[in-house]
C-alpha positions as CSV (number, residue, x, y, z in Angstrom):
1,M,-124.4,-120.4,40.9
2,T,-124.2,-121.1,44.8
3,D,-123.8,-118.6,46.8
4,P,-121.2,-118.0,49.7
5,T,-122.2,-117.2,53.3
6,D,-122.2,-113.8,53.7
7,A,-118.5,-114.4,55.9
8,V,-117.3,-115.5,53.0
9,R,-118.4,-113.2,50.9
10,D,-116.8,-110.7,52.4
11,L,-113.3,-112.1,52.9
12,A,-113.6,-113.6,49.3
13,L,-113.6,-109.7,48.2
14,S,-111.0,-108.3,50.9
15,L,-108.4,-110.7,50.6
16,P,-105.3,-109.1,47.8
17,S,-104.7,-110.5,44.8
18,A,-101.3,-112.5,46.2
19,E,-103.7,-114.2,48.8
20,L,-105.9,-115.8,46.3
21,P,-106.3,-118.8,45.4
22,A,-107.3,-119.1,49.3
23,Y,-109.9,-122.0,50.9
24,L,-112.4,-120.6,53.4
25,Y,-114.0,-122.6,55.8
26,D,-117.0,-121.3,57.6
27,L,-117.2,-123.8,60.8
28,T,-120.1,-121.9,62.2
29,A,-121.9,-123.3,59.3
30,L,-120.1,-126.6,59.6
31,R,-121.0,-126.9,63.4
32,T,-124.8,-126.0,62.5
33,H,-124.9,-128.7,59.5
34,A,-123.5,-131.3,61.8
35,A,-125.7,-130.7,64.8
36,A,-128.8,-131.2,62.2
37,V,-127.2,-134.0,60.8
38,R,-126.7,-135.3,65.1
39,A,-129.8,-135.0,65.5
40,A,-131.9,-136.2,63.1
41,L,-130.0,-140.1,64.1
42,P,-131.8,-142.1,66.4
43,G,-129.0,-142.6,69.6
44,R,-128.4,-145.8,68.7
45,V,-126.8,-144.7,65.7
46,E,-123.0,-143.7,66.4
47,L,-121.5,-141.3,64.0
48,H,-117.9,-141.2,63.1
49,Y,-116.7,-139.0,60.5
50,A,-114.3,-140.3,57.6
51,A,-111.5,-137.8,57.9
52,K,-109.9,-138.3,54.1
53,A,-113.1,-136.5,53.3
54,N,-110.9,-133.4,54.9
55,P,-108.3,-133.9,57.5
56,E,-107.9,-129.8,58.3
57,P,-107.2,-129.5,62.2
58,R,-109.8,-126.9,62.7
59,I,-112.1,-129.1,60.8
60,L,-111.6,-132.3,63.0
61,A,-111.8,-130.0,65.8
62,A,-115.1,-128.4,65.2
63,L,-116.6,-131.6,65.0
64,G,-115.8,-133.0,68.1
65,P,-118.6,-132.5,70.0
66,Y,-121.0,-134.2,67.2
67,V,-119.0,-137.2,66.4
68,D,-118.5,-140.6,67.9
69,G,-115.3,-140.8,66.9
70,Y,-113.1,-140.4,63.7
71,E,-111.9,-143.0,61.0
72,V,-108.6,-143.6,59.6
73,A,-107.8,-145.2,56.2
74,S,-104.2,-144.9,56.4
75,G,-100.8,-144.9,59.0
76,G,-101.1,-140.7,57.9
77,E,-104.1,-140.3,59.0
78,L,-103.9,-142.2,62.1
79,A,-100.9,-140.1,63.4
80,H,-102.3,-137.1,62.3
81,V,-106.4,-137.2,63.5
82,A,-104.7,-138.8,66.9
83,R,-102.7,-136.0,67.5
84,V,-105.0,-133.0,66.7
85,V,-108.4,-134.2,68.4
86,P,-106.5,-137.3,71.1
87,G,-108.1,-139.7,73.2
88,R,-111.3,-139.5,70.6
89,P,-112.0,-143.4,69.0
90,L,-110.4,-144.4,65.8
91,A,-111.3,-147.2,63.4
92,F,-108.8,-147.8,61.0
93,G,-109.8,-148.8,57.8
94,G,-109.1,-149.0,54.2
95,P,-107.3,-151.8,52.4
96,G,-103.4,-152.3,52.0
97,K,-102.4,-151.6,55.8
98,T,-99.1,-152.7,56.5
99,P,-97.4,-154.7,59.0
100,A,-96.3,-151.1,60.7
101,E,-99.3,-149.2,60.4
102,I,-101.2,-152.0,62.6
103,A,-98.4,-151.7,64.8
104,A,-98.7,-147.9,65.4
105,A,-102.5,-148.6,65.3
106,L,-102.9,-150.8,68.4
107,E,-100.2,-149.2,70.3
108,L,-102.4,-145.9,69.7
109,G,-105.3,-148.1,71.5
110,T,-107.0,-148.1,68.2
111,A,-110.9,-148.7,69.0
112,R,-112.1,-151.2,65.9
113,F,-109.7,-152.8,62.9
114,H,-111.9,-152.6,59.7
115,V,-110.2,-155.8,58.3
116,E,-110.1,-156.3,54.2
117,S,-108.3,-159.7,53.8
118,E,-107.8,-163.0,55.4
119,H,-104.1,-161.7,54.9
120,E,-104.4,-158.3,56.5
121,L,-106.7,-160.7,59.3
122,H,-103.2,-163.0,60.2
123,V,-101.1,-160.3,60.6
124,L,-102.9,-158.1,63.1
125,A,-103.8,-161.3,64.5
126,E,-99.7,-162.0,65.4
127,L,-98.5,-158.6,65.7
128,A,-102.0,-157.8,68.3
129,R,-100.2,-161.1,70.4
130,R,-96.9,-159.0,70.3
131,V,-97.7,-155.5,70.9
132,V,-100.8,-155.0,73.0
133,P,-100.1,-158.8,75.4
134,G,-103.6,-159.5,77.1
135,V,-105.7,-157.1,75.1
136,R,-108.6,-158.2,73.2
137,V,-108.8,-156.0,70.2
138,A,-112.0,-155.5,68.0
139,V,-112.4,-156.9,64.7
140,L,-115.0,-155.6,61.9
141,P,-114.5,-157.7,59.1
142,R,-115.3,-155.7,55.8
143,F,-117.1,-157.9,53.5
144,N,-118.1,-156.8,49.8
145,L,-122.1,-157.7,50.0
146,P,-124.0,-158.4,47.1
147,V,-126.3,-156.3,46.9
148,A,-129.9,-156.9,45.0
149,N,-132.6,-155.3,43.0
150,G,-130.1,-152.8,41.6
151,S,-129.8,-151.2,44.7
152,L,-126.5,-149.0,44.1
153,A,-127.4,-148.4,40.0
154,G,-127.5,-144.4,41.1
155,S,-124.5,-144.4,43.3
156,S,-121.7,-142.5,41.8
157,L,-118.5,-144.7,43.0
158,A,-119.4,-148.7,43.5
159,M,-117.3,-150.1,46.2
160,G,-119.1,-152.9,46.7
161,G,-121.2,-155.0,44.9
162,R,-119.4,-156.2,42.5
163,P,-115.4,-157.0,41.5
164,T,-113.4,-154.3,43.6
165,P,-110.1,-154.5,46.3
166,F,-112.3,-153.2,48.7
167,G,-113.5,-156.1,51.4
168,L,-113.7,-160.2,51.8
169,D,-115.3,-162.1,49.1
170,P,-118.7,-162.8,51.2
171,S,-117.9,-166.5,50.1
172,R,-115.4,-166.2,52.2
173,A,-117.2,-164.6,55.1
174,D,-117.9,-168.4,57.4
175,A,-114.0,-168.9,57.2
176,V,-113.6,-165.5,58.6
177,V,-116.2,-165.6,61.2
178,R,-114.9,-169.0,62.3
179,L,-111.3,-167.7,62.8
180,L,-112.6,-164.9,65.1
181,T,-114.9,-167.0,67.2
182,D,-113.1,-170.7,67.8
183,G,-110.9,-170.1,69.5
184,T,-108.0,-169.5,66.7
185,Y,-107.1,-166.3,67.5
186,P,-108.3,-165.5,71.4
187,H,-107.3,-162.2,71.8
188,L,-109.1,-160.6,68.4
189,E,-112.5,-160.1,69.4
190,L,-115.5,-160.0,66.5
191,R,-117.6,-157.1,67.3
192,G,-119.4,-157.0,64.3
193,V,-119.4,-156.5,60.6
194,H,-118.5,-153.3,58.0
195,A,-119.7,-152.6,54.3
196,H,-119.3,-149.7,52.6
197,L,-121.1,-150.8,49.2
198,A,-121.4,-147.0,47.6
199,S,-121.5,-143.0,47.4
200,G,-123.5,-140.8,46.5
201,L,-126.7,-142.3,47.2
202,G,-130.0,-140.5,48.0
203,A,-131.7,-141.4,51.8
204,P,-133.8,-143.7,50.2
205,E,-131.4,-146.2,48.8
206,L,-129.1,-145.7,51.5
207,V,-131.7,-147.5,54.0
208,A,-132.2,-149.8,51.6
209,V,-128.2,-151.1,51.6
210,A,-128.2,-150.4,55.4
211,G,-131.0,-153.1,55.3
212,S,-129.5,-155.4,53.5
213,I,-126.2,-155.2,55.3
214,V,-127.7,-155.7,58.3
215,E,-129.9,-158.6,57.7
216,S,-126.6,-160.5,56.1
217,A,-124.7,-159.7,59.2
218,V,-127.8,-160.9,61.6
219,R,-127.3,-163.9,59.1
220,L,-124.1,-164.4,59.4
221,A,-124.1,-164.5,63.1
222,G,-127.0,-166.7,64.1
223,R,-124.6,-169.3,61.6
224,H,-122.2,-169.5,63.7
225,G,-124.0,-168.4,67.1
226,V,-122.9,-165.6,68.1
227,R,-124.2,-161.9,68.7
228,L,-122.9,-158.8,67.2
229,A,-122.4,-155.9,69.0
230,E,-122.5,-153.6,65.9
231,V,-122.7,-153.1,62.3
232,N,-121.5,-150.7,60.6
233,V,-122.8,-149.9,56.8
234,G,-120.5,-147.0,56.1
235,G,-121.3,-143.2,54.4
236,G,-122.2,-142.6,50.9
237,M,-124.6,-139.7,51.4
238,G,-125.3,-138.2,48.2
239,V,-123.8,-134.5,48.0
240,D,-125.2,-133.7,44.2
241,Y,-122.4,-131.1,42.5
242,G,-125.2,-130.3,40.0
243,A,-128.0,-129.3,42.0
244,P,-126.1,-127.9,45.4
245,G,-129.1,-126.8,47.0
246,D,-130.6,-129.9,47.2
247,R,-129.2,-131.5,50.1
248,F,-129.6,-135.1,51.6
249,D,-132.6,-135.8,53.4
250,W,-131.1,-136.5,57.0
251,T,-134.2,-136.6,58.4
252,A,-135.4,-139.3,56.6
253,Y,-132.4,-141.6,56.8
254,G,-132.6,-141.2,60.5
255,A,-136.1,-142.5,60.1
256,G,-135.0,-145.4,58.1
257,L,-132.3,-146.4,60.7
258,A,-134.5,-146.2,63.7
259,R,-137.2,-148.6,61.5
260,L,-133.7,-150.4,61.3
261,C,-132.7,-150.3,65.2
262,D,-136.5,-151.3,66.7
263,R,-136.1,-154.5,63.8
264,Y,-132.8,-155.8,65.5
265,P,-132.9,-153.4,69.4
266,E,-129.4,-155.4,70.1
267,L,-127.3,-153.5,67.7
268,V,-125.6,-150.7,67.6
269,L,-125.4,-148.9,64.0
270,R,-122.1,-147.0,62.7
271,I,-122.2,-144.5,59.6
272,E,-119.1,-142.8,58.5
273,P,-120.3,-139.9,56.3
274,G,-117.3,-137.7,55.2
275,R,-118.0,-135.6,52.3
276,A,-121.7,-134.8,53.3
277,L,-121.0,-133.6,56.4
278,T,-117.9,-130.6,55.3
279,A,-118.5,-130.6,51.9
280,Y,-120.9,-127.7,52.2
281,C,-118.3,-125.8,54.7
282,G,-115.8,-125.0,52.5
283,W,-114.8,-122.5,48.5
284,Y,-112.3,-122.1,47.1
285,A,-112.3,-118.0,46.0
286,T,-110.1,-116.6,43.2
287,E,-109.8,-114.6,41.1
288,V,-110.1,-114.0,37.4
289,L,-107.0,-113.3,35.7
290,D,-108.2,-112.8,31.4
291,V,-111.1,-113.2,29.6
292,K,-111.0,-114.5,25.9
293,D,-112.7,-115.9,22.8
294,S,-111.9,-119.3,21.5
295,H,-114.1,-121.1,18.7
296,G,-116.8,-119.0,19.9
297,E,-116.5,-120.0,23.2
298,E,-115.3,-117.9,26.0
299,F,-113.2,-119.2,28.7
300,A,-112.0,-117.3,31.9
301,V,-108.5,-117.8,33.0
302,V,-108.4,-117.9,36.6
303,R,-106.1,-117.9,39.7
304,G,-105.3,-121.7,41.2
305,G,-106.9,-124.0,39.1
306,T,-107.3,-128.7,39.7
307,H,-104.2,-129.2,41.2
308,H,-106.2,-127.0,43.8
309,L,-109.1,-128.3,43.2
310,R,-109.1,-131.2,41.7
311,T,-112.8,-132.3,42.3
312,P,-114.7,-131.3,38.9
313,A,-111.5,-133.2,37.1
314,T,-111.5,-136.2,38.8
315,K,-115.7,-136.5,38.9
316,G,-116.2,-135.0,35.5
317,H,-118.5,-132.5,37.0
318,D,-118.6,-128.4,36.6
319,Q,-117.8,-126.7,40.2
320,P,-121.0,-125.0,41.6
321,C,-119.6,-121.2,41.4
322,T,-120.6,-117.8,42.0
323,S,-118.9,-114.4,40.4
324,L,-118.2,-111.4,42.9
325,A,-118.0,-108.3,40.9
326,V,-115.1,-106.0,42.1
327,E,-115.3,-102.3,40.3
328,D,-111.7,-101.4,41.1
329,W,-109.5,-102.3,38.2
330,P,-105.8,-100.3,39.1
331,H,-104.0,-100.9,35.8
332,P,-103.2,-99.0,33.5
333,W,-104.0,-102.1,30.1
334,P,-107.5,-102.8,29.3
335,R,-109.7,-104.5,31.3
336,P,-110.7,-107.8,29.3
337,A,-114.3,-108.9,29.9
338,A,-117.3,-112.0,28.7
339,R,-119.5,-110.3,25.4
340,G,-121.8,-113.3,26.5
341,E,-124.2,-114.7,28.5
342,R,-122.0,-118.0,29.9
343,V,-117.8,-118.6,30.4
344,T,-116.2,-121.5,30.5
345,L,-113.8,-121.1,33.8
346,A,-110.0,-122.9,33.5
347,G,-107.1,-123.3,36.0
348,Q,-103.2,-121.8,34.7
349,L,-102.6,-125.3,34.1
350,C,-101.1,-126.4,30.8
351,T,-103.3,-129.3,29.7
352,P,-107.2,-128.8,28.6
353,K,-108.7,-131.0,31.5
354,D,-107.8,-127.7,33.6
355,V,-111.8,-126.8,33.3
356,L,-113.6,-125.8,36.6
357,A,-116.9,-125.0,35.6
358,R,-117.7,-125.2,32.0
359,N,-120.7,-123.1,30.6
360,V,-120.8,-120.7,33.8
361,P,-124.1,-118.4,33.8
362,A,-121.5,-115.0,34.0
363,R,-122.5,-112.2,31.8
364,G,-119.7,-109.0,32.0
365,L,-117.1,-111.4,33.9
366,R,-114.2,-109.7,34.2
367,A,-110.7,-109.9,34.6
368,G,-110.2,-108.9,38.2
369,D,-113.1,-110.1,40.1
370,R,-113.9,-113.0,42.2
371,V,-114.9,-116.2,41.6
372,A,-116.0,-118.6,45.0
373,F,-117.1,-122.4,43.4
374,G,-118.7,-123.6,46.8
375,L,-119.1,-127.7,47.9
376,A,-115.5,-127.2,48.5
377,G,-115.4,-128.4,51.9
378,A,-114.6,-132.4,51.3
379,Y,-112.0,-133.8,48.6
380,A,-110.3,-130.9,47.5
381,W,-107.2,-129.7,48.5
382,N,-106.1,-133.1,50.1
383,I,-106.5,-134.9,47.0
384,S,-105.4,-132.3,44.6
385,H,-101.8,-133.0,42.7
386,H,-100.6,-129.9,44.1
387,D,-96.8,-129.1,42.7
388,F,-98.1,-129.8,39.4
389,L,-96.4,-126.6,37.4
390,M,-95.5,-125.3,41.0
391,H,-97.9,-122.9,41.2
392,P,-98.4,-120.9,44.6
393,R,-99.9,-123.2,47.2
394,P,-103.7,-121.4,48.1
395,G,-104.2,-119.8,51.2
396,F,-106.7,-121.2,54.3
397,H,-108.8,-119.0,56.6
398,F,-111.2,-120.4,58.9
399,L,-114.1,-118.3,60.1
400,G,-116.3,-118.5,63.1
401,P,-114.5,-119.4,66.3
């Protein structure tokens, strides 16, 4: 179980059944967490928010005072974030950028481009020459760097260190740096190096990965006699859905990055967390529709499901949750209730994969009670298959200024 904030609990209980399911975002909790993250980081570490985690306008705006910019990974995100938080620095990442998206980013004056391939570099160079003549465009090649000593072994999602569609193969690093420094593309500026290798790591592991990335970047620059302005070590801070009370140790991570900054005083480091900033501020609140037994296991069917909150189906975990008792039962028919200690929470979809949490401690759970699923502030609604079975979409509520 994970307990919602008092404000979220009150709203989850007060919403009419017809207004559920609903996403409830506690913006006060988000701001408090973002301020603590910012305070834990050294001054020479730039913090960009990866908008893919949750691009809700109120979320983007609430993070504004605590971040140095935003990372976007598509033309749609680019346009959306530029509209919602105008004038803020944007970094354009992600594989498979189309020429139209690159041109749009150039026209917006995007601060940095994370280049994923040599082909993309060539396209960017030609479009920069046409779209923004006379402007030097900042480029950070993204390299799929090897990582020694099993540093990614504990990751929940490996993005590098092995064959993936992300970034440039390290064997091409010297050729790419040469293109950016030998005058071939005078309108492109080698600003630094980018590498995001894994997600779901703890602070010690992520500090070790950051050190490996920075050392590789410095050696690469040294071979070409150039000095890098910055190194982007990505995100990947762990969020433990199985133990929601155990949070990423931002203080230890900040201290590790401070030691790295001391070793390389000429560099600015940049990080791009997404999930670890916003996951804890969101809840998916819903209502129990039915409780029934099947082959000795009890199931509670709730309004909504994984078409609204895809995360547990995607990651294969049980979404942390808490039940909220509702005493009123306004119907003339009997009220079904769980007889055992544990209940599996499933949604309304016609698939056995529509399971939000298995064997939840929920003695006496009844139809009409509410359930609030926590850690729903990132990679939740925005990655879900919304229109399967055409159920109503959830509501959205933002608590706090």
